KEKE-3310 file (N, C-alpha, C; in steps of 0.2 Angstrom, whole numbers, plus 5000, padded with zeros to 4 digits):
npx = (5086:5084:5075:5064:5061:5058:5047:5036:5036:5032:5019:5014:5015:5006:4994:4988:4978:4970:4961:4952:4936:4928:4937:4944:4944:4958:4969:4976:4968:4956:4961:4963:4950:4945:4953:4949:4946:4958:4965:4959:4962:4975:4975:4968:4978:4988:4983:4981:4994:4998:4990:4995:5008:5006:4999:5005:5020:5028:5018:5016:5024:5019:5009:4991:4978:4969:4976:4982:4984:4971:4967:4975:4971:4962:4971:4980:4972:4969:4982:4985:4976:4980:4992:4989:4983:4994:5002:4993:4994:5008:5008:5000:5009:5019:5013:5009:4997:4981:4974:4959:4958:4951:4947:4960:4966:4958:4962:4975:4973:4968:4979:4988:4981:4983:4997:4998:4997:5006:5024:5037:5031:5023:5010:5005:5011:5005:4991:4991:4996:4986:4976:4980:4980:4966:4963:4966:4980:4992:4997:5012:5017:5010:5015:5029:5028:5023:5034:5044:5039:5041:5055:5058:5055:5066:5077:5069:5066:5079:5082:5073:5077:5090:5086:5078:5087:5096:5090:5089:5087:5076:5078:5094:5102:5096:5096:5110:5112:5106:5114:5126:5123:5121:5134:5140:5134:5140:5153:5153:5157:5171:5187:5193:5184:5175:5182:5184:5171:5168:5177:5170:5157:5158:5163:5152:5142:5146:5145:5131:5126:5131:5124:5111:5111:5111:5098:5082:5071:5076:5082:5070:5064:5074:5073:5060:5062:5071:5063:5053:5061:5062:5050:5049:5040:5031:5041:5046:5034:5031:5043:5041:5029:5031:5041:5033:5024:5032:5036:5024:5020:5031:5028:5016:5021:5028:5018:5011:5021:5020:5007:5008:5009:5020:5032:5038:5040:5041:5034:5046:5053:5049:5055:5066:5060:5054:5065:5070:5060:5062:5074:5071:5061:5067:5076:5067:5061:5070:5069:5062:5047:5029:5023:5032:5029:5032:5046:5047:5041:5050:5061:5057:5055:5067:5074:5068:5073:5086:5086:5084:5072:5060:5057:5044:5034:5038:5035:5021:5018:5023:5014:5002:5004:5006:4994:4985:4990:4994:4986:4972:4968:4966:4953:4946:4953:4949:4936:4937:4942:4931:4923:4931:4932:4919)
npy = (4999:4996:5006:5003:4990:4993:5000:4991:4986:4997:4998:4987:4990:5000:4996:4985:4973:4957:4947:4943:4947:4954:4961:4974:4990:4997:5008:5018:5018:5023:5036:5040:5041:5051:5061:5066:5079:5085:5078:5083:5097:5096:5092:5102:5112:5108:5108:5122:5126:5121:5128:5141:5140:5137:5147:5158:5167:5158:5156:5161:5153:5141:5130:5132:5123:5118:5115:5102:5085:5077:5064:5055:5054:5043:5032:5035:5035:5021:5016:5021:5014:5001:5001:5000:4988:4980:4982:4976:4962:4960:4961:4950:4940:4941:4939:4925:4919:4916:4930:4940:4948:4960:4966:4967:4976:4987:4990:4994:5007:5013:5012:5020:5033:5034:5036:5049:5057:5053:5051:5042:5031:5024:5024:5016:5004:5001:5000:4989:4979:4978:4974:4961:4955:4955:4946:4934:4931:4928:4941:4944:4937:4944:4957:4955:4951:4962:4971:4963:4965:4978:4978:4970:4978:4986:4978:4974:4987:4990:4980:4983:4996:4993:4984:4993:5003:4994:4990:4989:5000:5015:5032:5035:5046:5056:5048:5047:5061:5063:5055:5062:5074:5070:5066:5079:5085:5078:5082:5094:5094:5098:5089:5088:5091:5081:5069:5072:5071:5058:5051:5054:5050:5036:5028:5031:5025:5012:5009:5012:5001:4990:4991:4991:4978:4971:4973:4968:4970:4970:4958:4950:4954:4950:4936:4934:4937:4927:4916:4919:4917:4903:4900:4900:4903:4913:4922:4926:4931:4942:4950:4953:4959:4970:4977:4980:4989:5001:5002:5004:5016:5023:5022:5029:5042:5044:5045:5056:5066:5065:5070:5083:5096:5105:5099:5092:5078:5062:5045:5038:5042:5036:5025:5032:5042:5034:5029:5042:5044:5034:5038:5051:5049:5041:5050:5060:5052:5051:5062:5063:5066:5066:5056:5061:5075:5089:5087:5076:5081:5092:5084:5077:5087:5092:5081:5080:5092:5089:5081:5090:5096:5110:5120:5125:5117:5105:5106:5107:5094:5086:5090:5086:5072:5070:5074:5065:5052:5053:5062:5061:5047:5048:5052:5040:5031:5035:5032:5018:5014:5015:5005:4994:4993:4990)
npz = (5129:5142:5146:5138:5143:5156:5155:5154:5167:5174:5169:5175:5189:5189:5193:5186:5187:5189:5177:5162:5156:5165:5173:5183:5175:5167:5174:5166:5155:5161:5163:5150:5146:5155:5151:5139:5135:5137:5127:5116:5117:5115:5102:5095:5098:5090:5078:5077:5077:5065:5056:5059:5055:5041:5036:5041:5043:5034:5025:5011:5004:5004:4995:4990:4999:4990:4979:4981:4977:4979:4976:4981:4994:4999:4998:5007:5019:5019:5021:5033:5041:5039:5045:5059:5059:5056:5067:5077:5072:5075:5089:5092:5087:5097:5108:5107:5104:5096:5095:5093:5078:5075:5087:5093:5084:5086:5099:5097:5091:5102:5110:5103:5105:5118:5118:5114:5125:5134:5137:5130:5125:5135:5137:5127:5131:5143:5139:5130:5138:5147:5139:5134:5146:5149:5139:5144:5147:5159:5170:5172:5160:5150:5152:5149:5136:5129:5131:5124:5112:5110:5110:5099:5088:5086:5079:5068:5062:5058:5049:5039:5035:5030:5019:5011:5008:5001:4990:4972:4958:4956:4962:4963:4965:4974:4985:4987:4989:5002:5010:5008:5014:5027:5030:5029:5040:5050:5049:5053:5066:5076:5077:5089:5101:5097:5100:5114:5118:5114:5123:5135:5134:5130:5141:5150:5143:5143:5157:5158:5151:5158:5170:5166:5161:5173:5178:5183:5175:5162:5162:5162:5150:5141:5143:5139:5126:5121:5123:5114:5102:5102:5096:5081:5071:5076:5080:5067:5062:5071:5069:5055:5055:5063:5056:5045:5050:5051:5038:5031:5035:5030:5016:5016:5019:5008:4998:5003:5000:4986:4984:4985:4974:4972:4977:4966:4966:4960:4954:4953:4964:4976:4983:4988:4996:5006:5012:5017:5026:5035:5041:5045:5054:5064:5069:5074:5084:5094:5103:5118:5118:5119:5107:5099:5095:5086:5086:5077:5065:5062:5060:5048:5039:5038:5032:5020:5015:5014:5003:4993:4991:4991:5005:5008:5001:5006:5020:5019:5014:5025:5036:5030:5030:5044:5049:5044:5048:5061:5069:5065:5069:5083:5088:5085:5092:5105:5105:5103:5115:5124:5118:5120:5134:5138)
capx = (5083:5082:5069:5058:5059:5055:5040:5031:5036:5028:5013:5012:5014:5001:4988:4985:4977:4965:4960:4946:4931:4926:4942:4944:4947:4965:4970:4978:4962:4952:4964:4962:4943:4944:4957:4947:4946:4965:4968:4956:4965:4981:4973:4967:4984:4992:4979:4982:5001:4999:4987:5000:5014:5004:4996:5009:5026:5030:5012:5016:5028:5015:5003:4984:4976:4965:4981:4984:4981:4967:4965:4980:4968:4960:4976:4983:4968:4970:4988:4985:4972:4985:4998:4987:4983:5001:5003:4989:4997:5014:5006:4998:5015:5023:5009:5009:4990:4977:4970:4954:4961:4947:4948:4967:4967:4955:4967:4981:4970:4968:4986:4990:4979:4987:5004:4998:4997:5011:5030:5041:5027:5021:5003:5004:5013:5000:4985:4992:4997:4979:4972:4982:4977:4959:4962:4968:4986:4994:5000:5019:5018:5008:5020:5035:5026:5023:5041:5047:5036:5045:5062:5059:5054:5073:5080:5065:5067:5086:5082:5069:5081:5095:5082:5076:5094:5099:5086:5091:5083:5075:5083:5100:5105:5093:5099:5117:5112:5104:5121:5131:5120:5123:5141:5142:5132:5145:5159:5153:5160:5178:5189:5195:5178:5172:5186:5182:5164:5168:5180:5166:5151:5159:5163:5146:5138:5148:5142:5124:5125:5132:5118:5105:5111:5109:5091:5077:5066:5080:5082:5064:5063:5078:5071:5055:5064:5073:5057:5050:5066:5060:5044:5051:5034:5029:5046:5045:5028:5032:5048:5038:5023:5034:5044:5027:5021:5036:5036:5017:5020:5035:5024:5011:5024:5030:5012:5010:5025:5018:5001:5009:5012:5026:5038:5040:5042:5037:5034:5053:5056:5045:5060:5070:5056:5053:5072:5070:5055:5065:5079:5068:5057:5072:5079:5062:5059:5075:5067:5056:5041:5023:5021:5037:5026:5037:5053:5046:5039:5056:5066:5055:5056:5075:5076:5066:5077:5092:5085:5083:5065:5059:5055:5037:5030:5040:5032:5014:5018:5024:5008:4997:5006:5005:4987:4981:4992:4995:4980:4966:4966:4965:4946:4944:4956:4945:4929:4939:4943:4925:4921:4936:4930:4913)
capy = (4993:4996:5010:4999:4985:4995:5002:4986:4985:5003:4997:4982:4993:5005:4993:4981:4967:4954:4945:4941:4953:4957:4964:4981:4994:4999:5015:5022:5018:5028:5042:5042:5043:5057:5066:5067:5086:5087:5076:5088:5103:5095:5091:5109:5116:5105:5111:5129:5127:5119:5134:5147:5139:5137:5154:5163:5169:5154:5155:5162:5148:5135:5130:5132:5116:5116:5112:5096:5080:5073:5057:5051:5053:5036:5027:5037:5033:5014:5014:5022:5008:4995:5002:4998:4981:4977:4982:4970:4956:4960:4959:4943:4936:4942:4935:4918:4916:4919:4936:4942:4953:4967:4969:4969:4982:4993:4991:4998:5013:5016:5013:5027:5039:5035:5039:5056:5061:5050:5050:5036:5025:5021:5023:5010:4998:5000:4998:4983:4974:4977:4971:4954:4952:4954:4941:4928:4930:4930:4948:4944:4935:4950:4963:4953:4950:4969:4973:4960:4968:4985:4977:4967:4983:4989:4974:4975:4993:4990:4976:4986:5001:4989:4982:4999:5006:4990:4988:4992:5004:5021:5038:5035:5053:5059:5044:5050:5068:5062:5053:5068:5079:5067:5067:5086:5087:5075:5085:5101:5093:5098:5082:5088:5090:5075:5064:5072:5068:5051:5049:5054:5046:5029:5025:5031:5020:5005:5009:5011:4994:4985:4992:4988:4970:4968:4975:4963:4971:4968:4950:4947:4955:4945:4929:4933:4937:4921:4911:4920:4914:4896:4899:4903:4906:4919:4927:4929:4935:4948:4954:4955:4964:4976:4981:4982:4995:5006:5002:5006:5023:5026:5023:5034:5048:5045:5047:5063:5071:5065:5073:5090:5097:5109:5096:5089:5072:5057:5038:5035:5044:5033:5022:5037:5045:5029:5030:5048:5044:5030:5042:5057:5046:5039:5056:5063:5048:5052:5066:5060:5070:5062:5055:5065:5080:5094:5084:5072:5086:5095:5080:5075:5092:5092:5075:5082:5097:5086:5078:5095:5099:5116:5120:5126:5111:5099:5107:5105:5087:5083:5092:5082:5066:5069:5075:5059:5046:5054:5066:5058:5041:5049:5051:5033:5028:5036:5028:5011:5013:5014:4999:4989:4993:4986)
capz = (5131:5149:5147:5135:5147:5162:5154:5156:5174:5176:5168:5180:5195:5189:5195:5181:5191:5187:5170:5160:5153:5171:5177:5184:5170:5168:5176:5160:5151:5164:5162:5143:5145:5158:5148:5132:5134:5136:5121:5111:5117:5111:5094:5093:5098:5084:5072:5077:5075:5058:5053:5060:5050:5034:5034:5045:5039:5028:5021:5004:5001:5004:4990:4993:5000:4984:4974:4983:4974:4984:4974:4986:5001:5001:4999:5014:5025:5020:5024:5041:5045:5038:5050:5065:5058:5057:5075:5080:5070:5079:5096:5092:5087:5103:5114:5105:5104:5091:5097:5088:5074:5075:5094:5094:5080:5090:5105:5094:5090:5109:5112:5100:5108:5125:5117:5112:5131:5138:5134:5130:5123:5141:5136:5123:5135:5148:5136:5127:5143:5150:5134:5134:5153:5148:5135:5147:5148:5166:5170:5171:5154:5146:5152:5145:5129:5127:5131:5119:5106:5109:5108:5092:5084:5084:5073:5062:5058:5055:5043:5034:5032:5025:5013:5007:5005:4997:4984:4966:4955:4960:4960:4968:4966:4980:4991:4988:4992:5009:5013:5008:5019:5034:5031:5030:5047:5055:5048:5057:5073:5076:5079:5097:5105:5096:5104:5121:5119:5114:5129:5141:5132:5129:5148:5152:5139:5145:5163:5158:5149:5164:5175:5162:5161:5180:5179:5183:5169:5156:5162:5160:5143:5137:5144:5135:5118:5120:5123:5107:5097:5102:5092:5074:5067:5080:5079:5060:5062:5075:5065:5049:5056:5066:5050:5041:5053:5049:5030:5028:5037:5025:5010:5017:5019:5001:4995:5005:4996:4979:4984:4985:4967:4973:4978:4960:4967:4955:4956:4954:4971:4981:4988:4991:5001:5011:5016:5021:5032:5040:5044:5049:5060:5069:5072:5078:5090:5099:5108:5123:5118:5118:5100:5095:5092:5085:5084:5071:5059:5060:5057:5042:5034:5036:5028:5013:5013:5012:4997:4988:4990:4994:5012:5008:4999:5011:5026:5018:5014:5032:5039:5028:5033:5051:5050:5043:5051:5068:5073:5063:5073:5090:5090:5084:5098:5111:5104:5104:5122:5127:5116:5124:5141:5138)
cpx = (5080:5075:5063:5056:5055:5048:5035:5031:5031:5021:5010:5010:5009:4994:4984:4984:4971:4965:4953:4942:4929:4931:4941:4947:4954:4965:4971:4972:4957:4955:4963:4954:4942:4948:4955:4947:4953:4968:4965:4959:4972:4980:4972:4973:4988:4989:4981:4989:5001:4996:4992:5006:5012:5002:5000:5015:5028:5024:5013:5020:5025:5009:4997:4983:4972:4970:4983:4980:4977:4965:4970:4976:4966:4965:4980:4979:4969:4976:4989:4981:4977:4990:4995:4985:4989:5003:5000:4992:5004:5013:5003:5003:5019:5019:5008:5002:4986:4972:4965:4957:4958:4948:4955:4969:4964:4959:4973:4979:4970:4975:4989:4988:4982:4994:5004:4998:5003:5018:5033:5037:5024:5013:5001:5006:5008:4993:4986:4993:4990:4975:4974:4980:4970:4958:4965:4975:4988:4998:5007:5020:5016:5013:5026:5033:5026:5030:5045:5045:5040:5052:5063:5058:5061:5076:5076:5066:5074:5086:5078:5074:5087:5092:5080:5082:5097:5096:5089:5086:5081:5079:5088:5103:5102:5096:5106:5117:5110:5110:5126:5129:5122:5130:5144:5140:5137:5151:5159:5157:5167:5181:5191:5189:5175:5176:5185:5176:5164:5172:5175:5160:5152:5159:5156:5141:5139:5145:5135:5122:5125:5126:5112:5105:5110:5102:5086:5072:5070:5080:5076:5062:5068:5076:5064:5057:5067:5068:5053:5054:5064:5054:5046:5046:5032:5034:5046:5039:5029:5037:5045:5033:5026:5038:5038:5024:5025:5036:5029:5017:5025:5032:5019:5015:5026:5024:5010:5014:5022:5011:5002:5013:5019:5032:5041:5042:5037:5037:5041:5056:5053:5050:5064:5066:5055:5060:5072:5066:5059:5071:5076:5065:5061:5075:5074:5060:5064:5074:5061:5051:5035:5022:5027:5034:5031:5043:5052:5045:5046:5061:5064:5056:5063:5077:5074:5071:5084:5092:5084:5076:5064:5056:5047:5033:5032:5036:5024:5014:5018:5018:5003:4998:5004:4997:4983:4983:4993:4989:4974:4964:4964:4957:4943:4947:4952:4939:4931:4940:4937:4922:4925:4934:4924:4914)
cpy = (4993:5000:5006:4994:4987:4998:4997:4985:4991:5001:4991:4985:4998:5002:4989:4974:4964:4952:4944:4948:4957:4961:4971:4985:4997:5006:5020:5023:5023:5035:5045:5045:5050:5063:5068:5075:5088:5085:5081:5094:5102:5095:5098:5113:5114:5108:5119:5131:5126:5125:5140:5146:5139:5144:5160:5166:5165:5153:5156:5157:5141:5135:5130:5124:5114:5113:5105:5091:5075:5066:5053:5050:5046:5031:5029:5034:5025:5012:5016:5016:5002:4995:4999:4990:4977:4977:4977:4964:4955:4958:4952:4938:4936:4938:4928:4915:4920:4924:4938:4948:4960:4970:4971:4975:4988:4995:4995:5005:5017:5017:5019:5033:5040:5038:5046:5060:5058:5049:5043:5030:5021:5020:5017:5003:4996:4997:4991:4977:4973:4973:4963:4951:4950:4948:4934:4927:4932:4937:4948:4942:4941:4955:4961:4953:4957:4972:4969:4963:4974:4983:4974:4972:4986:4985:4974:4981:4993:4986:4980:4992:4998:4987:4988:5002:5001:4988:4992:4996:5011:5026:5038:5042:5056:5055:5046:5057:5067:5059:5058:5073:5076:5067:5074:5088:5084:5079:5092:5100:5093:5091:5082:5087:5084:5069:5065:5070:5061:5048:5049:5050:5038:5026:5025:5026:5013:5004:5008:5004:4989:4986:4989:4980:4967:4970:4969:4964:4969:4961:4947:4948:4951:4938:4928:4933:4930:4915:4912:4917:4906:4895:4903:4906:4913:4924:4930:4933:4942:4953:4957:4960:4971:4980:4983:4988:5001:5007:5006:5014:5027:5027:5029:5041:5050:5048:5054:5068:5071:5069:5081:5092:5101:5105:5093:5082:5067:5050:5036:5037:5041:5029:5027:5041:5041:5029:5036:5048:5040:5034:5048:5054:5044:5045:5059:5059:5049:5057:5064:5065:5065:5062:5058:5071:5086:5091:5080:5076:5089:5090:5078:5081:5093:5087:5077:5088:5095:5083:5084:5098:5105:5116:5121:5120:5105:5100:5105:5098:5083:5084:5087:5075:5065:5070:5068:5053:5047:5057:5062:5052:5042:5049:5044:5029:5029:5032:5020:5009:5012:5007:4993:4988:4989:4978)
cpz = (5138:5150:5144:5140:5153:5161:5156:5163:5177:5175:5173:5187:5195:5191:5190:5185:5188:5180:5169:5159:5159:5175:5178:5178:5172:5169:5170:5156:5154:5163:5155:5142:5149:5155:5141:5131:5133:5129:5115:5111:5114:5104:5092:5093:5092:5078:5071:5075:5068:5054:5053:5055:5043:5032:5037:5040:5033:5023:5014:5000:5001:4999:4994:4994:4994:4979:4975:4978:4978:4982:4978:4993:5003:5002:5006:5019:5025:5023:5031:5044:5045:5043:5057:5064:5059:5064:5079:5078:5074:5086:5096:5092:5093:5108:5113:5106:5099:5094:5092:5084:5075:5082:5095:5090:5084:5096:5103:5093:5097:5112:5109:5103:5115:5124:5115:5118:5135:5134:5134:5128:5129:5140:5132:5127:5140:5145:5133:5132:5146:5145:5134:5141:5152:5143:5137:5149:5155:5165:5169:5163:5149:5146:5148:5138:5126:5126:5126:5112:5104:5107:5101:5087:5081:5078:5067:5058:5055:5049:5038:5031:5028:5019:5009:5004:5000:4991:4978:4963:4959:4958:4965:4969:4972:4986:4992:4991:5000:5013:5013:5013:5026:5035:5032:5038:5052:5054:5051:5064:5073:5079:5087:5101:5103:5100:5111:5122:5119:5120:5135:5140:5132:5136:5151:5149:5142:5152:5163:5156:5154:5169:5172:5162:5168:5182:5179:5177:5163:5156:5160:5153:5139:5137:5139:5127:5117:5119:5116:5102:5097:5098:5085:5070:5070:5079:5072:5059:5065:5071:5059:5050:5059:5060:5046:5044:5051:5041:5028:5029:5032:5018:5010:5017:5012:4997:4997:5001:4989:4979:4984:4978:4967:4974:4972:4961:4962:4958:4957:4961:4977:4986:4991:4997:5007:5015:5020:5026:5037:5044:5048:5055:5066:5073:5077:5084:5095:5104:5112:5124:5117:5110:5096:5092:5092:5082:5077:5065:5057:5057:5049:5037:5033:5032:5021:5010:5011:5005:4991:4987:4994:5001:5012:5007:5004:5017:5025:5018:5021:5036:5037:5030:5040:5053:5049:5047:5059:5072:5071:5067:5080:5092:5090:5090:5104:5111:5105:5111:5126:5125:5120:5131:5142:5136)
residu = (MET:LYS:THR:ILE:ALA:ALA:SER:ALA:ASP:ARG:ALA:VAL:SER:ALA:GLY:LEU:SER:GLY:SER:GLY:ALA:ASP:ALA:THR:PRO:LEU:PRO:ILE:ALA:GLN:ARG:ILE:HIS:ARG:ALA:GLY:TRP:ALA:VAL:LEU:ALA:VAL:LEU:LEU:ALA:GLY:LEU:ALA:THR:ALA:LEU:LEU:VAL:THR:TYR:GLY:PRO:PRO:GLY:PRO:ALA:VAL:PRO:ALA:LEU:GLY:ASP:LEU:ARG:TRP:GLU:PHE:LEU:PRO:ALA:LEU:VAL:LEU:LEU:CYS:VAL:LEU:HIS:TYR:VAL:CYS:SER:ALA:VAL:ALA:LEU:ARG:GLY:ALA:ALA:GLY:ARG:PRO:LEU:PRO:LEU:VAL:ALA:THR:THR:LEU:ALA:GLN:PHE:THR:ALA:SER:ALA:ALA:ASN:ARG:ILE:THR:PRO:GLY:GLY:LEU:GLY:ALA:VAL:ALA:VAL:ASN:THR:ARG:TYR:LEU:VAL:CYS:ARG:GLY:LEU:PRO:LEU:PRO:ARG:ALA:ALA:VAL:ALA:VAL:ALA:VAL:LEU:GLN:VAL:ALA:GLY:VAL:PRO:ALA:ASP:LEU:LEU:LEU:MET:ALA:ALA:VAL:LEU:GLY:LEU:GLY:GLY:GLY:ASN:ASP:ARG:THR:LEU:ASP:ALA:LEU:GLY:GLU:HIS:ALA:ALA:ARG:ALA:ALA:GLY:LEU:LEU:PRO:PRO:VAL:PRO:LEU:LEU:ILE:ALA:GLY:GLY:VAL:LEU:LEU:PRO:ALA:ALA:VAL:LEU:TRP:VAL:ARG:ARG:ALA:ALA:GLY:SER:GLY:ALA:VAL:ARG:ARG:ALA:ALA:ALA:GLY:PHE:THR:GLU:LEU:CYS:ARG:ARG:PRO:ARG:ASP:LEU:LEU:LEU:THR:LEU:ALA:ALA:SER:ALA:GLY:THR:THR:PHE:VAL:LEU:GLY:VAL:ALA:PHE:ALA:LEU:SER:VAL:LEU:ALA:VAL:PRO:GLY:THR:GLY:ALA:GLY:PRO:ALA:ASP:VAL:ARG:THR:LEU:VAL:ALA:ALA:TYR:LEU:VAL:GLY:ALA:ALA:ALA:GLY:SER:ALA:VAL:PRO:LEU:PRO:GLY:GLY:VAL:GLY:SER:THR:GLU:THR:ALA:LEU:VAL:ALA:ALA:LEU:ALA:ALA:LEU:GLY:PHE:ASP:ALA:GLY:PRO:SER:LEU:GLN:ALA:VAL:LEU:LEU:PHE:ARG:ALA:ILE:THR:PHE:TRP:ALA:PRO:VAL:PRO:LEU:GLY:LEU:LEU:SER:CYS:ARG:THR:LEU:ARG:ARG)
# end
């Protein structure tokens, strides 16, 4: 929580001054504009890596692209856009004012492009803070609103995971397999080192929490969240939209798996695949890399493997999902940055 709240302070100290349409452009936005070739290089590197993985050593295990069920592509694109719309609605709820939906959605595309080159979500924090300032919010309130939005995403995702796992119906066999895989992974740790690690990590965690509680950034974020709780409508809107951003990506992940014939997945597996995405995305985001590049793909493939899917089709499904929901919006985010600056 301290890192999330401090991100807003870093955005403030980066030179976010002024308000209104004539304010000086945000330094991070300038960096995004000037680093267009760098983003393109990252995009090409990711594409080259995908091609190497697809047609390299594991290539024979991966079905040809022509075998994909391309009828799922329009739905995947629509879900990708809906993800950013939900992010815009969540920002409106945290800000507590009726921001224009189209412009706010474009800001989310720009924020996602910034996250491709900055770790820890700092790019999105800076872009969203600047956007709220240009929409008339005082700078301290804008920074707190963005920090509150990040904090609210944690309980929203936990509630979403509880709802997905608690729903009846679906293929419970694969859900049980995912739980058994997690239990086996935990059982690989011998009890003595586990106790030693607990004895070291627990006091360190307590000390970290005490220091975080005394941080000014955390106090401001907590005060902002308390203020949001006094607005039940905005609180409900923020939590629902934050959960919606994750749920939409989970459904897109499920459709990506269904689009690969080699996986053998069917409509009855959608709930299970959404749960697998929630687990895999949480594990991948634990690694502080820009956008979770590499770690997220590995975690999602591992989650599918835990459910019994073959490695080759699972890899192709993950690459399809990331190509549409992660890499494809980057050019639109760069174009949106130019539009928002004007």
